[in-house]
N, C-alpha and C positions, 0 to 999 in steps of 0.2 A: 662619514665615508666608510667606516668599518661595517656599519649595518647594511649600507648599500651593497658593498662588495660581498658580504656574507649571503644576502638574499639573492644577489645576481648569480653567484656561483651555484647556490642550491637550485635555482631555477634552470640554469644552463645544463648542469649535469643530469638533471631529471627530465630534460627536454627530449622529445622523440628523435630529434635530429643530431643529438650530441655524439653518440657512438657511430652512426653512419658517417658523420663528418670527419671524425678522427680516422676512420678506416679509409675514406677517400683520400685524405692527405697521405696516409701510409702507402696507398696504392700508387699515388703519383711519385712518391719518393722511391718506391720499389722499381717502378718503370724506368725512372731516370738512372737508378743504380745499375739495373740489369743491362740496359742499353750501353751504358758507359763501359761496363765490363766487357760486353761483346765487342765494342769498337777497339778496345785495347788488346784483348786476348786473341781475337780473330776466330776463324772457324776451322783451322787446320786440325786442331785436336779432336774434332768431332767426325772427321772423315771416316774413321773406322767404326763408328757407332751409328749404324743406319737408322735406328729407331729414334735417335735424338736429332737427326738432321732435318731441318725445316725446308729443304729443297731450295727452290728458286724464289725470288721476290714475289711472284704471282701466287705461289703456293703459301708463303707466309701470310700474305694479305688475305687469302681465302680463309686460312685457319683463324686469324685474328678477327676478321669480319664476322665469321660464323659464331665465334664465342661471344663477341660484343653484342651482336644482334640478339642472340638467344638470352643473354643475361639481362638485357634491358627489358625484354619481353617477360621473362620470369619475374623480374622485379615489379613490373606493373601488375602481374597476376597476384604476387605476394601481397602487395599493398592493398589490392582490391579485397583479397581474402581477409586481411586484418581489419579493414574498415567494415566489411560485412559482419564479421564476428563481433566487433565492438557495437555496431548499431543493434544487432539482434540481442545481445546480452544486456546492454544498458536499458533496453525497453522493458526487460524483466526485473532488473535489480536497481535501476535508477541511473540517471545521467551523471551524478556526481562521482560515480566510480569509473568514468571514462579515463581520467588521468592515470588510474592504475594500469589500464591496458596500454596507454600511450607510453608509460614509463617501463613497460616490460622489457627487460634487457635482452631476452631471447628474440623478441620481435625486432628490436633495434639491430641486433647482431645479424639476423638473417637478411634484413633489408640492406645492411651495410656490406655484407659479403657480395651480394649481387651487384650493387651499384659500384663498389670498389673494383670488382672484376671487370665490369664494363669500362670504367675509367682507365684501368690498367691497360686493357687491350687497345683502347683508343690512343693512349699515349705512346704505346709501342708501335702501333700501326703507322703513325706519322713519321717514324724513323726509317721505315723500309723504303729502299731506293732501288729503282731499276738501273741497269747499266746503260750508259750513253755511248754511242759509237764515237771513237776519236776521229778528228779530222786529219790527223797525220800520225805516222809511226805505226807501231804494232797495235792493231785494233783489239786483239784479244787481251793484250796487257792493259789497255785502257779500260776495257770492260771490267776486268778483275779489279781494277783500282777504284772504279766509281760505284760499283754495285755494293749494296749493304743489306744483309739479312741478319737480324739479331737472333741467332739460334737460341741462345740461353734465354732471352726474354720471351721468345715464342714458346719455348718449352715450359717456362714458368706460367705463362698464360694458360696452356693446356692443363697444367696441374691445378691451377685455380679453378678452371671449369669443372674438373673432376671433383674438387672439394666442394664446389657450389652444389653439385648434384647431391652430395651427402647432406649438406645443410638443408636443401629442399626437402629431403626425406624426413629430417628432424623436424622441420617446420610443420609439415603435414601432420605429424604426431603431436606437436606442441599446441597447435591451435585448439583442437578439441579439449585438451587438458586445461588450457588457460581459461576457457569460457565455462568450465564446470563450476557451478555455484559454490561447491565446497572449497575448491581451490581459490576462488575469488575471495571468499570470506576469510580463508586462512591467511592470505596475503595481507588483508586489511588488519586482521587480528594480531598477526606477528608484528606488523609495522606499529600498531598502537602500543604493544608491550615494549618494543624497542624504544619508542619515544618516551614512554614513562620511565624506563630505566635510565635513559640519557638525560632527562629533564629534571629529575628529582634526586636530591634536594636542589632547588634553584640557588645558584651562587651569585646573587646580586647583593653584595654586602653580606653581613653576618647577623644572626639574631643576637639579642642581648645576652651577655655572659650569664646573668642570673635567670634561671628558668621561670621564676615567679614574675619577671617583668616581660615575658613573652606573651604575645597575643595573636590569635589566629584571625582576628578581625581588625580591619583598619579603622582606628578611631583617632580623631583629632578634635581639638576644641573648636567651637563655632567661630571664634574670632579668627582662626586661621583661614577659613574659607572667605571671610569678608575682607581680609587684608592681603591675601596672597594674589600674585599675578596670574592671570589666566592665559595659558598657552593653548591656542586653538588650531584645529586642522586647517591646512591650506589646500586640501583636495578632497575628493570623494572616492570611496572604495572600502574594501575590507582590509583590516590590518593584518598583514602577513608576518611582520617581524617588528619587535620592539627591542631596541638595543639597550637593555638594562644596565650593562656594564659601563657604557659611555655616559648614561645618565648619572650613575653613581660617581663616576670620575668628575663630571661637571659639578655635581653637588659638593664634592670635597674641595675642588679647586676654587669655587666661588663662595664657599661657606653657605650653602643653601639647604633648605628642606623641601623635598619634592613629593607631591602626592600624585601618583599615577591613577588616572581615572578610566583608562581603557585597557582592554586585554586583547591579545592576538585573537583574531576571529570576529571582533566587533566591527560593525559597519559604521563608518564615520562619513559625515557630509561636510560641506563647506562650513567652517566656523564651529564644528563640534569641539567640545572641551576635551583636551587631551591631558593636560597637567595643571596642577595648582602649585605655584612655586613661591616660597617665602624666604627672605624679605623681598618685596616687590621692587624696592628701589635699586636693587642690584642687577635687575634684569634690563639689559639694553636690547636694541633691535637685533644685533648680531647674535647674542646669546639666545634670544628667542627663536631665531631661525635655526640655530644649531640644535636646540631641543626638539623643535618640530620635525627636523630631519631624522631624528631617531625612530620615527614611526614610519615604516614602509608600508605603502598601500598597494592593492592590486584589484583586479576586476573580479576575482573569485577567492574563496577561502582555500587555504593550502594547509598542509600538515607540518609546515616548518616549525611552528611553535604552538599551533592550535590543536590541542588534544581533543577538544570538543568536536572538531570537525570529523575526526576519525571515528569517534563514538557515534556521532550522528549518521555516519555512513552505514554502520551496522544496524542502528536503530531503524533507519529508513528501509533497508532491505527487509527487516523483520515486519515492519508495518505493511509493506507491499505484499509480503507473503501471507499475512493474515487477513488481507482485504478479501471481500466476497468474490471479486473477480478472479483472484489467483487461488486462494484457499490452499496454501501449502504450509501447514504448521511445522513440518520438519525442517524446512529452511529457516523458519523463525527460531526453532530450537537450536539450530547450528549457530545462528547469530548470538543467542543468549549464552551459549557455551563460551564463545570468544569474549563476550562482554564480561562474563564471570571471571575469566582469566585476567582481563585487564583490571577489574575491580580488586581482585586478590593481589595483584602486583602493586596497585596503588595503595591498598590498605596497609601493606608492609613497608612502604617507603616513608622517609622523613619528609613531611610536608613543610613548605617554606613558611616562615613567620611573616606577618603582615608588615612589621617594622624592621627595617634593615639599617644596621649601624656600621660606622667605619671602624678603623682599628682603635680609635680613641673612645669608642662607645658613645659616639655622638650620632643621634638619629639623623639620617640623611634621606632615605627613601621610604615612603609608605605606599604599599600596593596591595590591592585585594588579591589574596592568594587563591590558588586552585585548591579546593578541598575535596575530601571524600564525599561530603554532603552534596556538593554541587554535581559531581559526577554521578552519584547514585540517583539524584533527581532527574538528570538527563536520561538515564536508562529507564528507571521504573515509572516515573510520572508520565513519560511520553508513551511507553508501551502498554501501560495498564489498561486503558480503554480497549485496546485491540486484543490483549491477552485474555481479559476476563471472560469473554464469550466462548473461548476455545478450550476444550478439555485438555488437550495435550500441552498447549502452550502455558496454560494457567498452572498446571501441576509442575511443569518444568521451571517456571519462574519462582514458584514457592520453594521448590527444592534448591534453586539457585541461591535464594536468600538464606536458606538454612545452612548451606555450605559456607556462605560468606560469614555468617554469624560465628561459625566455628573458627574461621581463619583470622578474623580481625582481632586485634589486641586492645584497641581503645574502647572503653565502655560506652562512650558517647556514640561511636559508630554502630555498636550493637543495638543500642536503643533506637537509632535512626532506622536500621534495617527492620526492627520490630514494628515501627510505625508504617513503613512501606508494606510490610506483610499484612498489617491490619487493614490498610486501604485496599489491597488486592483482595483480601478475604471478603470485605464488604461489597466490592464490585462483583465478585463471583456470585455471591448470594442473590444479587439483583439480576444478573445476566443469565445464570444457568438454571436449568430445570431438572437436570439429571442428578438425582439424590446421591448416587454412588460416587460421582465425581466430587460433589460438594463435601461428602464425608472425607474423601481423601485430601482435599484441599484444607479442610478444617483440621484434620489430624496433623498435617504439615505445619499449619499455622500455630497450633498449640505447642508443638515442639520448638518452634522458633521462639515463642514467648518464654519458654522455660530456659532455652539456651541463652537468651539475652539477659535473664535475671538471675539465673543460678550458675555461679562461677564454677562450682565443683562439677555440676552436670556437663557444662561446656568443656571443661578440661578433660573429663572422661571421654566425651565424644571426640575430642581432638586427639587424644592418645590412641583411640581405636582407629582413627584415620577416616571416619565416616560419620556424618551427623545423624544418620538414621540407623546406626549400628545396634541400637537396643531394641529394635522391633522384634 
């Protein structure tokens, strides 16, 4: 239930309709409040203020109808502009970035202002009453008693209309800014860095107290796999959320050892293996359903727990930019800048251990952790075939690796970067014919090898603040 509520709330608050819906509810409450104040206060206090007076019921209706009609028209135009900008941009940068536009708070706020102003005027309009002639007595007194013009509510409606004009001006400026490719990539890059900061170190149990007993790879004896109970998926889709804390709690309550076989972002089908749980005799049908419910599925990948999804968004844009049909290496360079920032952030974070223990140092959960190696492979292995043939992109990627070699502290990560640099150097020699570019790439490659193997040289470059400072 906790996993479901967490995922449901994350989906709702990032939905395109969330902010407009809240604003519509607020508009209805404001209309009810303003008309209530009007009915209790009356209009005598406004008789000396001509510019606040809404005149007769017909005049109030005309004002409210004009505002409501214009707002719903502008809302339709605004929505059309948003869809047009989304369709145009996603054709250039990829359809998987559409959710970033749909979740743009400025777009949601703009649409919410227009719709809530329309709803407000509609709610106030229904309270305006004409006077009815009395059948007996003083007709003029009867008219005054039955006519109702909500002066305050009408004035608030006019003010909302004026504010909506200001929001429209803002929106016209915001749309070109939001579809600029640099701003699109910046939003994805900042979101990726924020996710890394919030997700590491993962707090599903604790690593072993003794550092020598920690392991970055999930390893269990073969007998465990043969004797453990298999928990399989009950549906098909992409894993959006895995409730690791609840899995740890169940493991402690029932004295179990759980091996997690899937990560957020993986695609699972009916009967796909999710967990191996030991001892098998402790697993009944109810507990099996509870464990399976810890894996929330959806029709598409999301950024809730899936860092690979956001990395792939930047990689996809870079691939498209380097394709022959687009041929835009500077957009690819912008993508690599944000990927470099994410890898630098990840390199300096404490990565989770594969084996998670409870407070009594009993092994409870084993899960394949997210590593710097896996993220570096997502970036460099996928981009290398596209980068190798382009002069600007290949030099940028080699310099990116050099900057990372200076920043990372773990020697195993530096050797990994050196291997990726070797692979890129080899690809460039096969794909390029320009000798001057090859010399520049080779020079960068030799420096990376020295930085990866010579600690004193790397420290000197780090103190200077630039990996190429000795040129």
